[in-house]
Steps between C-alpha positions, in 0.01 A plus 500: 500500500728194543843388377707182501877472471776256586540682827139453602152628440325813617184708463380861570139610546353856553135585567326839571139586562349848538173635644422627849817329612815454301625141533826374347673161505835381368701187551811337357621138518835348429524129528325444829567846656210756493469874575160671502388862563140610571393864546176686561405872511156622581326835558179574690314807623676484838854427386750273327634148549784302339675166549804316365583130542826336390576124518849370422715198555755709703561406860352741756309678225270225370197726560489881531170691550465879496166672565428878500180691570375852567152586625351845571188510715354781719798741452742226598740314270646158578794358307639146554796305364544123570803297389556135591737231391535152638289429803543728807691765306277796444522883491184709522446876541200726547482878447194693620459868399229754566372648174557750360865514605593846636754618758251691719295183556719191462447150630720212381559146633758266349536140625739234373546132588816312405699192595794716613590405862423783747286688247224248428245785548588867436290811457509878460208727587491871416229750591495880447199728554527879461207727584470736792776284641765262368504132604766268362590139581762257369511141625740220406440145625671168461372172642394594858713819520421856388608864525253788455545879476215754538498874435224741604503878428219752532469878456174637639618862504255780432546868420575601860605165648756231438450128570775266381528128589752239389583138595744237379492145642668166435400158635641158421568153628868587538607489862696828491229681307174385650364855488633844411305826465562874474211748517482879503219752538476879486205735536456873564250780454742794541460511880518134600774268370509124561750246367621153585753241382478133608740214432440133589730198450413151613281628782738780617331837452662845473301818461498879489190713556497878485233762558522879476239774550574860411293818482587868513309826530735794471777428746276280713607140441382151586722204418496146633627165385596146588763260363513128593758235405418132567740206507456139621666578833459876543274795426620859474245780514536876475225764516485877523247778528525877472241777525549872540269801502553864581504427871566125536759239405480122544772262380556131575733228375501132592741223402452141616715192436374202692480600863727802444303823457615858439216748557538877461220752554501879501218749534476873541252783521545875508316827497761769550485878502684766697211582742422136575549153368576137571729232360494126566737233366522132590739236372544136598730225373482129584768257382622151596843639582590537865653847469197650324220261586241760600557875459241774539536877469233759582532876447224750579483877514223746584510874548264793536511834673673457835550124465755259345495121546768272345545125546751250359489132603730225376454139612639155418341164579202674656719684753549875481870576449505875439229753580505878475212724610488879491205706628463876519210714623468875543202695633437821698867580551591151623709261289579136575679230307604141563755291312540126562750262345500124563760255377514129587286543810674809638298822496635853514269799521534876510216729605492879477245752624499878504283796591621769265231758427510712816729554799605322702632254242571141600616181337603144573703231320509141627692199370380151597648154440263203518238725663741607776606863527871545425526878482264795530555870445238753609527875471307821557557859385312818592536842343238731652428854391761634746770360271664301781540135416500182701527135417629158592601171342492173696661172393410160644664184367609145581846558356774469761650837579206687347213395727371848585585851398339840487576837341307808612515871422308812602541875449424805710551877480688634799550879492551515125717189481373189327593210729500149359537209742566152367566168665589147391418204725738216412406128529747473790294750699755779462389837372648763271365853527564811294385857552536759226437872546509734202389838373518664160394858559748779550727258674564180310633220721439147617602290800470122527550284811536122457496253792582128448563200724837435333811567704690665215210728410293565809436867417558706186424870460516661156416863431572753235414855399477602133689822466432577130251374240464674165307409186444718194338430165238267357478129440660546153783729616612543859787542742494354852732512800470344842709486817466300819717538808523286809745536784724806483688448176345214303317629196341335196444690174318405181470720190307421181429678170282399206396667175498450122540121529818536709566483869752442777500414870773531764503342848749600769530314829752485784481120488618432143647661190291738293256348250412670170289395202385674181318417179416655162243386248413625152237381257205263528455125508570465126816717492687584819840560661536435875798546732519390865787575734568425867795553735593385848788666681806577290571313176206261524296594195228313312374590152239366263408624150205373297403605148225383270395620154360345181490142633860509622645570838808492724560454873827572687573447870813605689577417865816511713469130583449324163614534142291723277188340355344601167217364290344601170229375267342592167201380302407582141212379293157350551386179672527314166829655387745625760858508624568516876838534671603509867838540676609473862850582624653460846836663543714553192506149346200298615255563219178315414326544164169375355354553151160390366363534146165400353341543156160357402497604133453249216787299648498480880844542655617552852814481712618555855860522622656535844857569605655514845844473662403186697336282231552417135326732256199339330256588222168344408324563169203373301334552162162398366370534144174386343148404606364207700480287183844596362767622739868481593610564860855510639651565845854499637703565817854633476733487803847654504477557123417134423162361397413242765131442429326522165160376381271541200149394394358522147156397375317520164140396436412512128462233240764327703537509876861535607666573831843500657654566840858512629670547838867552585627498860839438665360202694411254221526447129309721263135402456295547185165372372308542174169374365319524166155390383310523172187334361205344677434168676293229342253324719445132553170322532591345830330485833701489823444530872774552762490551879808536720540561874824535691606627841330497840245708688758773569633526146340339196441535129195374307448511123209376287467514121248367248541557125306428181713568196647847535255605768555423865395585852771518766519591865798550734530553874824577680489560875752519783446593863851510648696720544261736320155448358487488119219379274473506121184374327464516121262362238510495121202423271423535129188702571478861397522734795666236719817408314713546810414580859697488822514588869826578685521546879804555723569599859838561656599608850355511849186675628699817584698506177356332192444531128202349316417483131202375302401516136239360261582491130289434192703453185786747500308749711502521878139531608591552865835572660548573869808563717504555875807611701507536877795575727546629853879502527693730472193711423135428445406478134210344314391506139230345286505502119205368298445473126159407356334507156223728621477844353611761748674240718764373260772581753459580869780547752501587869814541711563613857826563684566607858845573632606631838373515856185654637691825560666516160351314206431520129194351332441463128188371324466455123187394312483442124166423342311569177825630347510762774730529799438629851799528733551646843782540748499595866804594705478572873786588736422540872848445642560860609271743328204383299492496121271326253489497123235350275491478119207364299510456123177423313388487136199720570482841341593788732623246758808362324733589789388561856770589752495584865759565770470557874783618726503570871805630684538584864312419816145572608595843639717607207433341163456561129253304292495496118261325264503513123304338220470523122333323211806503275401825326515858616230423756680495832379502857732595786461569866735608779429514872749626757472514878741628766401489866845504655537867595191648342202385303563523126288319244469534124298335227540523125296324232535526120271333249395525133147590606415854399297546816802410716825542310671625817397471862726625782448529873746619765455520874754616760467542874772631728489567872324373807136491593523852657711660229487375142482594136319294237500539125303318234494510119267342250560526126286357219609557140702812592212638708663542843330544837681577829420514868718629785421467870698651790428456868687600816420509870848569633429865598156583372248276334504585131422330174476574130393313188492593131357308203594580139335327207418570135147375564415754778628834620767509768359419842689623810425478869683619814451449872682668794440456873693690769457418867656813656283692456249257347429591141380286214472591134411306184463590132395322177575629149389375157662641186658781700160608632416481870220250546494543873723611787456538868679596818419435864680641808448435869649655815456430869618814678288686426254248355453593138465343159418569137390310186524627142375287208484603133361286216383550144197290586386698808515850637797599717471392861659686791458405867681651799486421872642692794442458872640706786468374854 
């Protein structure tokens, strides 16, 4: 089509052809200017193609060509677009896709070329494969530069195992991001756990590796592990191991940072029982710190019948600092023990030996310092059948003024008087002697002569005769009176009365005013009224009254020297709901008061108040209402009627979590805090890795964290060495069963007074928790508390305290295990008399409470011994032994027990007189069946003797014997049950010579023999 006009001429032409390819052409002309468009579209079995060409008279756009194509071959599609205009201006792009397109198996490459400066060649490559593992890659490139990110994740877990692996990496041509990667791995089979986290940036690598092994059989446990942190300039490593069985324990811990290493090891073994056993414990600690660089502790114990062996060794830096050894052996009446203590190279030892089973007795004690004898004491004592004693004690030492000394004593019988001679050899060579003569027959007197080398006391003679001694009654009700006179007019008197829980005593002396004391007591330990009164001279009177009944009591004291003192107390209620009140008053106005209240009902309330004339009155109170998830707690302190301290805490955990706290004090402004939370937290698909380290080798903090979206793995270590050792290790993971875990260790104090703590947590639960306390000043105390997840050993505690000296001490031992408690206490006092008390509490049936006491009063020749034991029920054992050898021989024995075969056992023996004139009596009683024996012998005038035996088991047995020398006649008789078993008589004369013998017996015929001779 064409057209002419005054303005010019023009034409327009369109052409289209179909078939396999669609081809179109169109052009338009106006005067001499021409525009033409050609297009083509074609389809084949492998794809599509199209082109467009435009020619125009416009500058810079005279020719434009566009070509498109898409080809699919062998599961791969290729799409291209080319655009060019004018020479050297061209844009082309290529897109390659793996067919079919799906997210689990994706491969795509897009390239583009353009004339844009700096981006002449650009491309994006994406790859994602998901099967038994996930592999993803994204790469962007321009000209000669690129940046590429790769992700790898795999889960090869099975039914009883877990195997997780993940890695993220970035590499590029950028100088600050040449390479970057974060990888993590975790695997476990229920007993072995392994995990690791690695981070790398431009060649600098950081890493964490962890390994844990755990197995348990009952309360037998094996646990070991290792944790390593790597950095470009440092590596930190920590490992531990623990194993325990019924008789063994092995524990080790090692921490290394560069050349600094902390190594702790402990092991123990035991097989203990009362008849025999052994115990062994070893502990060593190595650190890079000068004060505790190398410490080792060894404790061992072994015992069996007649043998005890104890050893304690403590060393630092390979040198023994403290060592304690105790050995004891006993066999065939001979006992020996040695005790050695070494500290910083100085050794002190004490050895003891004794022959104790038969007379003469002997013993020796020696103290040595650095293997040189410092002091030695040796003694010997003999008590033969004659009843006359002898003995000596000798002292040898290197102490100035006490080099040598000796004490000796021996007894003899001189014409009815017991003579005791004693001497003391002083270190100066001087001697002190003493002779004592006494008798306690019809005449009761004593005389003592003392000779000394001292000028003011060269000779002292003391003697006295007892003019009157009277005693009537029994041990439960008696009256006694005694008098002693020396010189012509000096007389001492003492009078005492006792009966019906009341008694009095009066002492009169020419040297001081009269002394008098009395007491009255009514009731028992749960309800009593007691009055004590004493007087000295005229007007000096002391009184004390004590009353107790129904959990309340009073005490009043009056003296002539001080104001009256009174005290009272009362208690009502139960341990969970009670009111207690106490008062103390001195004089008429000085009054002290205390009041305590407690109620643990639905709302817990409590208060305590105290008032005194020397301080301001104060009151403390608290209240608590609610449960652990919803509670309100308040506390306050009131002084002089004004509230000076007040605090409160409130917490609610429901659909909303809310909490508040407040504190008011007179020292600063009021403090208050509140928080509130509701809803959940949305996660983010982000991946992060963080590692921080701060501090030095003596105090540092390390944190590591890697996160993917909402899930993360984090680890923290806090440790300080000075002034006290503290370590806190924690880890958090998204894995079930290991959300949170941590280890906390602390140690405070010196070797003789320290406190240690350790715990292992998993989630909110403490798997293991241990506390150790040890102190030697002011008293020895040690305790160990252990908490474990093992059934039967959830909580175990052991504590030991020792207070006092070797002559007066108190021991307490407490053991808590398997929800059961065993406790014991031992008290021993040897300062004057001897007393011991033991209490044992156990959870075992019929043995809940075991108690025992031992008391000994007096000296070897006049003492009382009491022993008592019970099992906390009506079963009670008791025994009493008394011995008096001063003026006569008197011994008694009494045993009571719950055994039907021996509910009561009594024995009494008395002997009075000399070897040629004595009386002896003996009693034996078993369960009210009493047997007696009496023996009398005399040779003062004639030789005569008699014995009689009475017993419920046999008939009475009686025997007599008489011998007369002028004229000689001897007779003897034996009766059984009142019947003569046998009797005989023999006589003999010299002038004239004659004799006779008569013998009668139920076993033989009578025998008569006579003899007579005349010169």
